[in-house]
N, C-alpha and C positions, 0 to 999 in steps of 0.2 A: 596563558593570558597573550594577546596579539599585541604587538607594539602600535601605539596610536600614530595617527599621521597627525603631524606638530605644526601649526602656522601660528606667526605674529600677526596680529591686526595691526597694522600700521596707524589705521585712523586713530587709535586708541592710546600709541606707544610713543615714546620719545624716540626722536630719530636716532641716535646712537643705540637703543636698547636692542636687545636680542630677545629670541624666544627662550621661555624657560624651558628646559630640558624636560622628557617625561620622566627620567631619572630624578632631576631635582624635585620636580611637583610629585613623584610617587614619596620619596623620603619625607616630604612635608605630612604627607595622610598617613604616614607609618607613625611619625613622631607626636602628632597632635593628639593632644589629651581630651578636648572639646570640639565636638561639633554641634550645629545647629542644622535640626531636620526641617525642612518644609514638606507637609504633606496637605492635602486637600480635602476639606469638610464636605458633606454630603450636598450642602447648599452652594458650593464652589467656594465659598471664602478660604484663605489660606490658613493652615495652622503652623505655628513656627515654635520650636520648643528644642532647650539644649540636651545634648546625650552624650554619653562617652560612646566609641567604636573602635575597633579595630581592623586594620588592615591585613587579609590574609589571602592568598590563592587568588590574587587578582581582583578581590572585592573588598568593600567596605563592609562589615558586619556590626548589626547594633542590635540590641534587646529592648523591649518595653513590655509593662504588665498588659494583660490579655485585656483588661478593661479601661485601658488610657486612651483618651482623645486620637493620639497618633494610630493605635491599633485598630480603631473603628474606622478611621480615615482610609488605613491602607487595605482594609478588607473590600472597600468599595473601589478604590483607585490605587494603585500600586507604584505610581511615578512620585518620585521624590527627588529632593534635592538638598544634600547635605554640603555645609558649607562651614569652613574653618580658617584661621588665619590670627594675622597680628591686629591688636587695636591701635595701632600708630598707623597715620595716615603716609608717613614719609619713609618706612622702611619696613622691611619682611616681605612675604608673601601669603596672598590669600587664595584659597582654593576653593572651587565649588564643583562639585559631582553630581552630575544629573544621571538618573538610570530606575531601573524598576526593583522595586523591594520584593524581593523571595522569599519566601519563608523556608529556614533553614531546618529540617527535621530529622536528618542521618545522625543516630547517636555518636557515631565515630567522629564526625565532621565536629559535630558540637562540642566532643571532649578536647578537641584541639583547639577550638575557639575558646573554652573555658579556661584551658592552660595560656593562651596567650592573653585573656583579659588578665588572669594572674600576674603574670612576669611584665605585663606591659606597667602596671600600676602596683607594681611590688607587693603583691597579696593582699591590697587595699579591696579588690573586687574577687570575689571568689563565688563560683556557681559549681552546683551539681548539676548532673546530666540524667534525666530520666524521661522516658516516652516521649522523645522529640523535642524535648524543651529545655530550658535552664530552670534551675530550682534554686533558691537561697541557701537551701541545705537540703541532707538527705532525706530528712522527713518531711519537708515542706512539700503541701499539695499544691500550692499555687503556681501555675505553669506559668513561665515566662518566655514568650516566643521570642526566637531569633530571625533577624533577617539579613539576606545578604545583597547587596548593591553592586552589581558589575557595571561598570560607568558606560554609558553611552556617549555621554561627552565630558569631559573635564577642561575647566577653564582655570587658568593660573594668573595671577593679578600682582605682577611686579611693583614694589612700592620704593620711591627713592629715585632711580631711574625707572621711569613707568613704563611697564609692559602688560600687554594684554596676549595671552597665548591660550591657543583652542588645542585640545587634544581629543582627536575624534577616533573613535572605536569602531 
């Protein structure tokens, strides 16, 4: 992964604030347990829903049922925004990732991702891998597609000492 160009937007930042570093932003993505994904329906309306995701190899990865609304939306338009952060208005860091959701179908990569899911959530999320998809277990026929979002742009919003940082890839 390339290092992004990082800039502080002074218009929306406290005068004494500094840009949030890419390392700090990436760590927030690695630690986050819950994200909100925004996809676009066929009629142009946005669709927003929570999901879990893991950061691996310079991308955010998520999965969804093949028949879920977000999967149907992604089939027509792969552009997404993934958002995570703190619910406090005056403390913490909110992060938004813009990019294209690309299916991950390589079983070797999927096995690494399944291990990452298991490790991140102390074994509460376990997936089997078969035929280019996650499965809930070895016998399950239901395929669970997995997607990777390599950031095109990441926004980091510092709170307390308010700052708006753009990381452009």
